[in-house]
VOLOPA-882019 format. One record per residue: residue number from 1; residue in one letter; x, y, z of N, C-alpha, C in turn. Coordinates in Angstrom, 1 decimal, m for minus. Example, Ala and Ser with C-alpha at 12.3 -4.5 7.8 and 13.67 -1.06 7.14 Angstrom:
! VOLOPA-882019
atom num:1; residu:A; nx:13.2; ny:m5.7; nz:7.8; cax:12.3; cay:m4.5; caz:7.8; cx:13.2; cy:m3.3; cz:7.8
atom num:2; residu:S; nx:12.8; ny:m2.2; nz:7.1; cax:13.7; cay:m1.1; caz:7.1; cx:12.9; cy:0.0; cz:7.9
This chain:
! VOLOPA-882019
atom num:1; residu:M; nx:24.4; ny:m13.9; nz:13.8; cax:24.1; cay:m12.5; caz:14.0; cx:24.7; cy:m11.6; cz:13.0
atom num:2; residu:T; nx:24.0; ny:m10.8; nz:12.4; cax:24.5; cay:m9.9; caz:11.4; cx:25.0; cy:m8.6; cz:12.0
atom num:3; residu:L; nx:26.2; ny:m8.2; nz:11.7; cax:26.8; cay:m7.0; caz:12.3; cx:26.3; cy:m5.8; cz:11.5
atom num:4; residu:P; nx:26.2; ny:m4.6; nz:12.2; cax:25.9; cay:m3.4; caz:11.4; cx:27.1; cy:m3.1; cz:10.5
atom num:5; residu:V; nx:26.9; ny:m2.3; nz:9.5; cax:27.9; cay:m2.0; caz:8.5; cx:28.1; cy:m0.5; cz:8.5
atom num:6; residu:A; nx:29.4; ny:m0.1; nz:8.5; cax:29.7; cay:1.3; caz:8.2; cx:30.7; cy:1.4; cz:7.0
atom num:7; residu:F; nx:30.5; ny:2.4; nz:6.2; cax:31.4; cay:2.6; caz:5.1; cx:32.4; cy:3.7; cz:5.3
atom num:8; residu:H; nx:33.6; ny:3.5; nz:5.0; cax:34.6; cay:4.5; caz:4.9; cx:34.2; cy:5.5; cz:3.8
atom num:9; residu:R; nx:34.4; ny:6.8; nz:4.0; cax:33.9; cay:7.8; caz:3.1; cx:34.4; cy:7.5; cz:1.7
atom num:10; residu:A; nx:35.7; ny:7.1; nz:1.5; cax:36.2; cay:6.8; caz:0.2; cx:35.6; cy:5.5; cz:m0.4
atom num:11; residu:A; nx:35.3; ny:4.5; nz:0.4; cax:34.6; cay:3.3; caz:m0.1; cx:33.2; cy:3.7; cz:m0.6
atom num:12; residu:R; nx:32.5; ny:4.5; nz:0.1; cax:31.2; cay:4.9; caz:m0.3; cx:31.3; cy:5.7; cz:m1.7
atom num:13; residu:A; nx:32.3; ny:6.5; nz:m1.8; cax:32.5; cay:7.3; caz:m3.1; cx:32.8; cy:6.3; cz:m4.2
atom num:14; residu:E; nx:33.7; ny:5.3; nz:m4.0; cax:34.0; cay:4.3; caz:m5.0; cx:32.8; cy:3.5; cz:m5.4
atom num:15; residu:F; nx:32.0; ny:3.2; nz:m4.5; cax:30.7; cay:2.4; caz:m4.8; cx:29.8; cy:3.2; cz:m5.7
atom num:16; residu:I; nx:29.5; ny:4.4; nz:m5.3; cax:28.6; cay:5.3; caz:m6.1; cx:29.2; cy:5.6; cz:m7.5
atom num:17; residu:E; nx:30.5; ny:5.9; nz:m7.5; cax:31.1; cay:6.1; caz:m8.8; cx:31.0; cy:4.9; cz:m9.8
atom num:18; residu:A; nx:31.3; ny:3.7; nz:m9.3; cax:31.3; cay:2.5; caz:m10.1; cx:29.9; cy:2.2; cz:m10.5
atom num:19; residu:A; nx:28.9; ny:2.4; nz:m9.6; cax:27.5; cay:2.1; caz:m10.0; cx:27.1; cy:3.1; cz:m11.1
atom num:20; residu:A; nx:27.4; ny:4.3; nz:m11.0; cax:27.1; cay:5.3; caz:m12.0; cx:27.8; cy:5.0; cz:m13.4
atom num:21; residu:W; nx:29.0; ny:4.5; nz:m13.3; cax:29.7; cay:4.1; caz:m14.5; cx:29.0; cy:3.0; cz:m15.2
atom num:22; residu:Y; nx:28.6; ny:1.9; nz:m14.4; cax:27.9; cay:0.8; caz:m15.0; cx:26.6; cy:1.2; cz:m15.6
atom num:23; residu:E; nx:25.9; ny:2.0; nz:m14.9; cax:24.5; cay:2.5; caz:m15.3; cx:24.6; cy:3.3; cz:m16.6
atom num:24; residu:A; nx:25.7; ny:4.0; nz:m16.8; cax:25.9; cay:4.8; caz:m18.0; cx:26.2; cy:3.9; cz:m19.2
atom num:25; residu:K; nx:26.8; ny:2.7; nz:m18.9; cax:27.1; cay:1.8; caz:m19.9; cx:25.9; cy:1.0; cz:m20.5
atom num:26; residu:R; nx:25.0; ny:0.7; nz:m19.5; cax:23.8; cay:0.0; caz:m19.9; cx:22.7; cy:0.2; cz:m18.8
atom num:27; residu:M; nx:21.5; ny:0.5; nz:m19.3; cax:20.4; cay:0.7; caz:m18.3; cx:20.3; cy:m0.6; cz:m17.4
atom num:28; residu:D; nx:20.2; ny:m0.4; nz:m16.2; cax:20.0; cay:m1.4; caz:m15.1; cx:21.3; cy:m2.2; cz:m14.8
atom num:29; residu:L; nx:22.4; ny:m1.9; nz:m15.5; cax:23.6; cay:m2.6; caz:m15.1; cx:24.1; cy:m2.0; cz:m13.8
atom num:30; residu:G; nx:23.9; ny:m0.7; nz:m13.6; cax:24.3; cay:m0.1; caz:m12.3; cx:23.5; cy:m0.7; cz:m11.2
atom num:31; residu:V; nx:22.2; ny:m1.0; nz:m11.4; cax:21.4; cay:m1.6; caz:m10.4; cx:21.9; cy:m3.0; cz:m10.1
atom num:32; residu:A; nx:22.3; ny:m3.7; nz:m11.1; cax:22.8; cay:m5.1; caz:m10.9; cx:24.1; cy:m5.0; cz:m10.1
atom num:33; residu:F; nx:24.9; ny:m4.0; nz:m10.4; cax:26.2; cay:m3.8; caz:m9.6; cx:25.9; cy:m3.5; cz:m8.1
atom num:34; residu:I; nx:25.0; ny:m2.6; nz:m7.9; cax:24.6; cay:m2.3; caz:m6.5; cx:24.1; cy:m3.5; cz:m5.8
atom num:35; residu:A; nx:23.3; ny:m4.3; nz:m6.4; cax:22.8; cay:m5.5; caz:m5.8; cx:23.9; cy:m6.5; cz:m5.5
atom num:36; residu:E; nx:24.9; ny:m6.7; nz:m6.4; cax:26.0; cay:m7.6; caz:m6.1; cx:26.9; cy:m7.1; cz:m5.0
atom num:37; residu:I; nx:27.2; ny:m5.8; nz:m5.0; cax:28.0; cay:m5.3; caz:m3.9; cx:27.2; cy:m5.4; cz:m2.5
atom num:38; residu:D; nx:25.9; ny:m5.1; nz:m2.6; cax:25.1; cay:m5.3; caz:m1.3; cx:25.2; cy:m6.8; cz:m0.9
atom num:39; residu:R; nx:25.2; ny:m7.7; nz:m1.8; cax:25.3; cay:m9.1; caz:m1.4; cx:26.6; cy:m9.4; cz:m0.8
atom num:40; residu:C; nx:27.7; ny:m8.8; nz:m1.3; cax:29.0; cay:m9.0; caz:m0.7; cx:29.1; cy:m8.4; cz:0.7
atom num:41; residu:V; nx:28.5; ny:m7.3; nz:0.8; cax:28.5; cay:m6.6; caz:2.2; cx:27.7; cy:m7.5; cz:3.1
atom num:42; residu:A; nx:26.6; ny:m8.0; nz:2.7; cax:25.8; cay:m8.8; caz:3.6; cx:26.6; cy:m10.1; cz:4.0
atom num:43; residu:L; nx:27.3; ny:m10.7; nz:3.1; cax:28.1; cay:m11.9; caz:3.4; cx:29.1; cy:m11.5; cz:4.5
atom num:44; residu:A; nx:29.8; ny:m10.4; nz:4.3; cax:30.8; cay:m9.9; caz:5.3; cx:30.1; cy:m9.7; cz:6.6
atom num:45; residu:A; nx:29.0; ny:m9.1; nz:6.7; cax:28.3; cay:m8.7; caz:7.9; cx:27.8; cy:m10.0; cz:8.6
atom num:46; residu:E; nx:27.4; ny:m11.0; nz:7.9; cax:26.8; cay:m12.2; caz:8.5; cx:27.9; cy:m13.1; cz:9.1
atom num:47; residu:Q; nx:29.0; ny:m13.3; nz:8.4; cax:30.0; cay:m14.2; caz:8.8; cx:31.4; cy:m13.6; cz:8.4
atom num:48; residu:P; nx:31.8; ny:m12.6; nz:9.1; cax:33.1; cay:m11.9; caz:8.7; cx:34.3; cy:m12.9; cz:8.8
atom num:49; residu:Q; nx:34.3; ny:m13.8; nz:9.8; cax:35.4; cay:m14.6; caz:10.0; cx:35.6; cy:m15.7; cz:8.9
atom num:50; residu:L; nx:34.7; ny:m15.9; nz:8.0; cax:34.8; cay:m16.8; caz:6.9; cx:35.8; cy:m16.3; cz:5.9
atom num:51; residu:H; nx:36.1; ny:m15.1; nz:5.9; cax:36.9; cay:m14.5; caz:4.8; cx:38.3; cy:m14.3; cz:5.4
atom num:52; residu:A; nx:39.3; ny:m14.7; nz:4.6; cax:40.7; cay:m14.7; caz:5.0; cx:41.2; cy:m13.2; cz:5.2
atom num:53; residu:V; nx:42.1; ny:m13.1; nz:6.2; cax:42.8; cay:m11.8; caz:6.4; cx:43.8; cy:m11.6; cz:5.3
atom num:54; residu:L; nx:43.8; ny:m10.5; nz:4.7; cax:44.7; cay:m10.2; caz:3.6; cx:45.9; cy:m9.2; cz:4.0
atom num:55; residu:H; nx:45.5; ny:m8.3; nz:4.9; cax:46.5; cay:m7.2; caz:5.2; cx:46.0; cy:m6.5; cz:6.5
atom num:56; residu:K; nx:46.7; ny:m6.5; nz:7.5; cax:46.4; cay:m5.8; caz:8.8; cx:45.0; cy:m5.9; cz:9.2
atom num:57; residu:G; nx:44.5; ny:m7.2; nz:9.2; cax:43.1; cay:m7.4; caz:9.6; cx:42.0; cy:m7.1; cz:8.6
atom num:58; residu:V; nx:42.4; ny:m6.8; nz:7.4; cax:41.5; cay:m6.5; caz:6.3; cx:41.1; cy:m7.8; cz:5.6
atom num:59; residu:R; nx:39.8; ny:m8.0; nz:5.4; cax:39.3; cay:m9.2; caz:4.7; cx:38.7; cy:m8.7; cz:3.4
atom num:60; residu:R; nx:38.4; ny:m9.7; nz:2.5; cax:37.8; cay:m9.4; caz:1.2; cx:36.7; cy:m10.4; cz:0.8
atom num:61; residu:V; nx:35.7; ny:m9.8; nz:0.2; cax:34.6; cay:m10.6; caz:m0.5; cx:34.7; cy:m10.2; cz:m1.9
atom num:62; residu:T; nx:34.8; ny:m11.2; nz:m2.8; cax:34.9; cay:m10.9; caz:m4.3; cx:33.5; cy:m11.0; cz:m4.9
atom num:63; residu:A; nx:33.2; ny:m10.0; nz:m5.7; cax:31.9; cay:m9.9; caz:m6.4; cx:31.9; cy:m10.9; cz:m7.5
atom num:64; residu:E; nx:30.7; ny:m11.4; nz:m7.8; cax:30.5; cay:m12.2; caz:m9.0; cx:30.0; cy:m11.3; cz:m10.1
atom num:65; residu:H; nx:30.5; ny:m11.6; nz:m11.3; cax:30.1; cay:m11.0; caz:m12.6; cx:30.6; cy:m9.6; cz:m12.7
atom num:66; residu:F; nx:31.3; ny:m9.1; nz:m11.8; cax:31.9; cay:m7.7; caz:m11.8; cx:33.4; cy:m7.9; cz:m11.3
atom num:67; residu:P; nx:34.3; ny:m7.1; nz:m11.8; cax:35.7; cay:m7.2; caz:m11.4; cx:36.0; cy:m6.4; cz:m10.1
atom num:68; residu:Y; nx:35.2; ny:m6.5; nz:m9.1; cax:35.3; cay:m5.8; caz:m7.9; cx:35.3; cy:m6.7; cz:m6.7
atom num:69; residu:S; nx:35.9; ny:m6.1; nz:m5.6; cax:35.9; cay:m6.8; caz:m4.3; cx:35.5; cy:m5.8; cz:m3.3
atom num:70; residu:V; nx:35.0; ny:m6.3; nz:m2.2; cax:34.7; cay:m5.4; caz:m1.0; cx:35.7; cy:m5.8; cz:0.0
atom num:71; residu:Y; nx:36.5; ny:m4.8; nz:0.5; cax:37.5; cay:m4.9; caz:1.5; cx:36.9; cy:m4.4; cz:2.8
atom num:72; residu:F; nx:37.0; ny:m5.1; nz:3.9; cax:36.4; cay:m4.7; caz:5.1; cx:37.3; cy:m5.2; cz:6.3
atom num:73; residu:R; nx:37.0; ny:m4.5; nz:7.4; cax:37.6; cay:m4.9; caz:8.7; cx:36.5; cy:m5.2; cz:9.7
atom num:74; residu:A; nx:36.6; ny:m6.4; nz:10.3; cax:35.6; cay:m6.8; caz:11.3; cx:36.0; cy:m6.2; cz:12.7
atom num:75; residu:E; nx:35.1; ny:m5.5; nz:13.3; cax:35.3; cay:m4.9; caz:14.6; cx:34.4; cy:m5.7; cz:15.6
atom num:76; residu:A; nx:34.4; ny:m5.4; nz:16.8; cax:33.6; cay:m6.1; caz:17.8; cx:32.1; cy:m5.9; cz:17.6
atom num:77; residu:E; nx:31.7; ny:m4.7; nz:17.2; cax:30.3; cay:m4.4; caz:17.1; cx:29.8; cy:m4.1; cz:15.7
atom num:78; residu:R; nx:30.7; ny:m4.1; nz:14.7; cax:30.3; cay:m3.7; caz:13.3; cx:31.4; cy:m4.2; cz:12.4
atom num:79; residu:I; nx:31.1; ny:m4.1; nz:11.1; cax:32.2; cay:m4.2; caz:10.1; cx:32.3; cy:m2.8; cz:9.4
atom num:80; residu:V; nx:33.5; ny:m2.5; nz:9.0; cax:33.8; cay:m1.3; caz:8.3; cx:34.3; cy:m1.6; cz:6.9
atom num:81; residu:V; nx:33.5; ny:m1.2; nz:5.9; cax:33.9; cay:m1.4; caz:4.5; cx:34.9; cy:m0.3; cz:4.2
atom num:82; residu:L; nx:36.1; ny:m0.7; nz:3.9; cax:37.2; cay:0.2; caz:3.6; cx:37.4; cy:0.5; cz:2.1
atom num:83; residu:A; nx:36.9; ny:m0.4; nz:1.3; cax:37.0; cay:m0.2; caz:m0.2; cx:36.0; cy:m1.0; cz:m0.9
atom num:84; residu:V; nx:35.5; ny:m0.5; nz:m2.0; cax:34.8; cay:m1.2; caz:m3.1; cx:35.7; cy:m1.0; cz:m4.3
atom num:85; residu:F; nx:36.5; ny:m2.0; nz:m4.6; cax:37.7; cay:m1.8; caz:m5.4; cx:37.7; cy:m2.7; cz:m6.6
atom num:86; residu:H; nx:38.0; ny:m2.0; nz:m7.8; cax:38.3; cay:m2.8; caz:m9.0; cx:39.5; cy:m3.6; cz:m8.9
atom num:87; residu:G; nx:39.5; ny:m4.8; nz:m9.4; cax:40.6; cay:m5.7; caz:m9.3; cx:41.9; cy:m5.3; cz:m10.0
atom num:88; residu:R; nx:41.8; ny:m4.3; nz:m10.9; cax:43.0; cay:m3.9; caz:m11.6; cx:43.7; cy:m2.6; cz:m11.0
atom num:89; residu:R; nx:43.0; ny:m2.1; nz:m10.0; cax:43.6; cay:m0.9; caz:m9.3; cx:44.7; cy:m1.3; cz:m8.4
atom num:90; residu:D; nx:45.6; ny:m0.4; nz:m8.1; cax:46.7; cay:m0.6; caz:m7.2; cx:46.2; cy:m0.8; cz:m5.8
atom num:91; residu:P; nx:46.4; ny:m1.9; nz:m5.1; cax:45.9; cay:m2.2; caz:m3.8; cx:46.5; cy:m1.2; cz:m2.7
atom num:92; residu:A; nx:47.6; ny:m0.6; nz:m3.1; cax:48.2; cay:0.4; caz:m2.1; cx:47.2; cy:1.5; cz:m1.8
atom num:93; residu:I; nx:46.3; ny:1.8; nz:m2.7; cax:45.3; cay:2.8; caz:m2.5; cx:44.4; cy:2.5; cz:m1.3
atom num:94; residu:W; nx:43.9; ny:1.3; nz:m1.2; cax:43.1; cay:1.0; caz:m0.1; cx:43.9; cy:0.6; cz:1.2
atom num:95; residu:R; nx:45.1; ny:0.1; nz:1.0; cax:45.8; cay:m0.4; caz:2.2; cx:46.1; cy:0.7; cz:3.2
atom num:96; residu:H; nx:46.3; ny:2.0; nz:2.7; cax:46.5; cay:3.1; caz:3.7; cx:45.3; cy:3.3; cz:4.6
atom num:97; residu:R; nx:44.1; ny:2.8; nz:4.2; cax:42.9; cay:3.0; caz:5.0; cx:42.9; cy:2.0; cz:6.2
atom num:98; residu:A; nx:43.7; ny:0.9; nz:6.1; cax:43.7; cay:m0.1; caz:7.1; cx:44.4; cy:0.5; cz:8.3
């Protein structure tokens, strides 16, 4: 069963900002980024328990071909995406959302 997905406001903003940055670098690269993050979110929604807990119940799916990860929390009825985060950023930024 695939759980519904909700995005934290900051995660949605990170996602949109990163997609725009990639699209500005090369036409259709932003589209490819969106597709990859969507794939990561779908994996989280389909089988959240497959992903290890990193911090206070927060789990991660790592993107392919992009230095990003999707951080999420699995709840009983949904998953909440807390961050769409570049691997070089300070994780303390998303940890306060947990």
